[in-house]
C-alpha positions, 0 to 999 in steps of 0.5 A: 590914307584917309581916316573913318570919321567917327560919329558925334557924342556928347558926354556927360563924365561924372566921378562919384567915386574919384579914384580913377579921375586921372586914368580917365580924362575925358578925351580918353574916354571919348576916344574909345566910346566914338570907336564903339559907337555907330550913330551920334549918341548923347551918353552920361558915364559915371564912376560910382563906388560899390555901394551905389553900383550895388544900389542900382544893380539891385534896384534895376537888375534885381541883383544885389551885387555891384556889377562892373558896368550897367547901361541904361539905354533909352534910345537907338535911333537916331541918336543913341542916348544911355547912362553908363555906370562903373563901378571903380572898385569892381573894374580895379579889382577885375583888372588886378585878377585878370592881369590886366591894366586898369586902363585896359579894363576901363577901355573894354567896359566902355566899349562893352557899355557903349554897344549895349546902348546901341542894342548889342547883347549877349544873352544867346550864344550868338549874340555873345559871339557877335558882341565879343567879336566887335568888342575885340576889333575895336579894342585892337583898333584902339591898340589894346589886346583882345580881351577875351584872348584869356579864356 
């Protein structure tokens, strides 16, 4: 059986908050994100603390709290160009509250952010349904559980 060729990804992985550095080696992050890419990408992933996450969310989205993942998409074609910002304390807290492993939650959020970087959205019910189905398909293929099964 032939494996599908995954799109190329130029990844810059930055840790402003290093608490999860050991859990997020470059090869693992690359694998999760490439599984979600539909075309080549140039993506920066920055793991931040709660203060930086809150500042970015407030300044760019007008929401004064740290969220789990922010996606800044600059181009969808011919190359996906984006920044993904993940707030480590928020990711950790959510994983604990949902009873998920930290690895599974990071994988889900990196897939989610990578899909956003390509123009996927969840503003309407139809968009949310399509995006969640795609996330589930990708995560199951990566060996994780359906992130939406517990709802």
